[in-house]
C-alpha positions as CSV (number, residue, x, y, z in Angstrom):
1,S,0.5,-167.9,-34.3
2,F,-2.3,-170.5,-34.8
3,K,-5.0,-167.9,-34.3
4,E,-7.4,-169.6,-36.7
5,Q,-7.0,-173.1,-34.8
6,I,-7.6,-171.3,-31.4
7,D,-10.6,-169.3,-32.6
8,Q,-12.2,-172.1,-34.6
9,P,-10.9,-175.4,-33.2
10,D,-13.7,-177.4,-34.8
11,K,-13.3,-176.0,-38.2
12,V,-9.5,-175.3,-38.6
13,R,-7.4,-178.2,-37.7
14,F,-3.6,-178.9,-37.5
15,P,-2.2,-181.2,-40.2
16,T,-1.9,-184.2,-37.7
17,P,-3.9,-187.3,-37.5
18,S,-5.9,-185.9,-34.6
19,G,-6.1,-182.4,-36.0
20,R,-4.6,-181.1,-32.8
21,I,-1.0,-180.2,-31.7
22,E,0.5,-183.5,-30.9
23,L,3.3,-183.8,-28.3
24,Y,3.3,-187.6,-28.8
25,S,3.2,-188.9,-32.3
26,K,1.6,-192.4,-32.7
27,Q,2.6,-192.3,-36.3
28,W,6.2,-192.0,-35.3
29,A,5.9,-194.6,-32.5
30,D,4.5,-197.1,-35.0
31,A,7.5,-196.4,-37.2
32,N,9.7,-197.7,-34.4
33,D,12.7,-195.8,-35.6
34,P,15.1,-194.6,-32.7
35,L,16.1,-191.6,-34.9
36,L,12.4,-190.4,-34.9
37,P,11.2,-190.7,-31.4
38,P,7.4,-190.2,-30.8
39,V,8.2,-187.5,-28.1
40,A,10.7,-184.8,-28.9
41,K,14.1,-185.3,-27.4
42,Y,17.7,-184.3,-28.0
43,I,19.5,-186.6,-30.6
44,E,23.2,-186.0,-31.2
45,T,23.6,-184.8,-34.8
46,W,25.7,-186.5,-37.6
47,E,29.2,-185.2,-37.6
48,S,28.9,-183.2,-34.4
49,R,31.9,-181.9,-32.5
50,N,31.4,-185.0,-30.3
51,D,31.8,-187.4,-33.2
52,V,34.9,-189.5,-33.4
53,L,35.4,-188.0,-36.8
54,A,36.1,-184.6,-35.2
55,R,39.6,-185.8,-34.4
56,K,40.4,-185.9,-38.2
57,Y,38.1,-182.9,-39.1
58,P,37.8,-180.7,-36.0
59,L,35.9,-177.8,-37.6
60,Q,32.0,-177.5,-37.9
61,L,30.9,-176.2,-41.4
62,I,28.0,-174.0,-41.7
63,T,26.7,-172.8,-45.0
64,T,25.0,-169.4,-44.8
65,H,23.5,-167.2,-47.5
66,V,25.2,-164.1,-49.0
67,E,23.4,-161.0,-50.1
68,R,24.6,-161.0,-53.7
69,R,22.9,-164.1,-54.9
70,T,19.8,-166.3,-54.3
71,H,21.1,-169.8,-53.9
72,T,23.0,-170.1,-57.2
73,Q,21.2,-167.4,-59.1
74,F,23.4,-164.5,-60.0
75,E,26.6,-166.3,-59.2
76,T,28.0,-165.7,-62.7
77,L,27.4,-161.9,-62.7
78,P,30.9,-160.4,-62.6
79,W,29.8,-157.0,-61.2
80,L,28.0,-158.8,-58.3
81,R,31.1,-160.9,-57.7
82,E,33.1,-157.8,-57.3
83,L,30.8,-156.5,-54.5
84,Q,31.1,-159.7,-52.4
85,R,33.7,-162.4,-52.9
86,Q,33.1,-166.0,-52.2
87,E,35.2,-166.4,-49.0
88,M,35.3,-168.6,-45.9
89,L,34.9,-167.0,-42.5
90,L,37.4,-168.4,-39.9
91,N,37.9,-167.5,-36.3
92,S,41.3,-165.9,-35.4
93,A,42.1,-168.7,-33.0
94,D,41.6,-171.3,-35.7
95,A,43.5,-169.2,-38.2
96,R,46.4,-168.8,-35.9
97,S,46.8,-172.5,-35.3
98,R,46.9,-173.0,-39.1
99,N,49.0,-170.0,-40.0
100,V,46.1,-168.5,-42.1
101,E,45.6,-164.8,-42.6
102,T,42.8,-163.0,-44.4
103,G,43.3,-163.2,-48.1
104,D,45.1,-166.5,-48.0
105,M,43.8,-169.2,-50.2
106,V,42.9,-172.3,-48.2
107,R,41.9,-175.9,-48.8
108,V,38.7,-176.9,-47.0
109,F,38.3,-180.7,-47.1
110,N,36.9,-183.9,-45.7
111,D,36.4,-187.4,-47.0
112,R,33.8,-186.3,-49.4
113,G,35.8,-183.5,-51.3
114,Q,37.8,-180.4,-51.1
115,I,37.4,-176.8,-52.2
116,I,39.8,-173.9,-52.6
117,I,38.6,-170.6,-51.2
118,R,39.8,-167.3,-49.9
119,A,39.9,-167.0,-46.1
120,R,38.6,-164.1,-44.0
121,V,39.8,-164.2,-40.4
122,T,37.1,-162.6,-38.1
123,E,35.8,-162.7,-34.6
124,R,32.2,-162.8,-36.1
125,I,32.4,-166.6,-36.1
126,M,33.0,-168.8,-33.0
127,P,36.1,-171.0,-32.7
128,G,35.7,-174.4,-34.1
129,V,33.3,-173.3,-36.9
130,V,33.9,-172.2,-40.4
131,D,31.4,-170.6,-42.8
132,V,31.4,-171.3,-46.5
133,P,28.5,-169.5,-48.1
134,Q,26.1,-171.7,-50.2
135,G,25.3,-171.1,-53.7
136,A,28.7,-171.1,-55.5
137,W,29.0,-172.9,-58.7
138,Y,31.0,-176.2,-58.7
139,R,34.2,-175.8,-60.8
140,P,36.7,-178.7,-60.4
141,D,40.3,-178.2,-61.4
142,S,42.6,-180.7,-62.9
143,R,43.3,-182.2,-59.4
144,G,39.6,-182.6,-58.6
145,R,39.6,-179.6,-56.2
146,D,36.5,-177.4,-56.4
147,V,38.0,-173.9,-57.2
148,G,34.4,-172.5,-57.3
149,A,34.1,-173.3,-53.6
150,N,30.7,-174.9,-53.6
151,A,29.9,-175.9,-50.1
152,N,28.0,-179.0,-51.4
153,T,31.3,-180.6,-52.4
154,L,31.8,-181.1,-48.6
155,T,28.3,-181.9,-47.3
156,R,26.6,-185.2,-46.9
157,D,24.2,-186.2,-49.7
158,E,21.6,-187.7,-47.4
159,C,18.5,-186.5,-45.8
160,S,18.1,-186.5,-42.0
161,P,15.6,-189.0,-40.5
162,G,13.0,-186.2,-40.5
163,G,13.5,-185.4,-44.2
164,A,15.7,-182.3,-43.9
165,F,19.1,-181.8,-45.6
166,P,22.0,-181.7,-43.1
167,Y,23.8,-178.7,-44.6
168,N,25.1,-177.5,-41.3
169,T,26.1,-181.0,-40.0
170,C,29.4,-181.5,-41.6
171,L,33.0,-181.6,-40.2
172,V,36.0,-180.3,-42.2
173,Q,39.6,-179.4,-41.9
174,V,41.3,-176.2,-43.2
175,E,44.9,-175.7,-44.3
176,K,46.7,-173.2,-46.5
177,A,46.3,-174.1,-50.2
């Protein structure tokens, strides 16, 4: 990494005001935003497990990619849908406490919305976390529940202070549908 900058420091510069690696950012210091400190430090994320909202929505949602589609592309191809279903991963401890088994349809919800999705109980995900793959198409039913199981139905529609989307910073609850 950074071979060109190391080999030619006078010619190849970093995209910072000084042209060097900056551990302290004057630009961020001047912004005077406590969520963008001039020196990197830990800041608790939105909707973390330590958030008071976790009492109501105790599960951390992550939104991984699946092999059968690229974001939303190929989602509507029936033969690809047969290869890999849109299903939520749930740890066995969380499933037991909710009386959920593999194949059950569950409702995943928070204050922003709700989706209906098939559950897959597995030890491949840690307790307290659920995985709803990103890229499914939004399909609301007559009750306003997304039966297409689009994870964006649940996530926050706001960028982080640094400009990234907080897809994996979302608390939810799960119950049998």
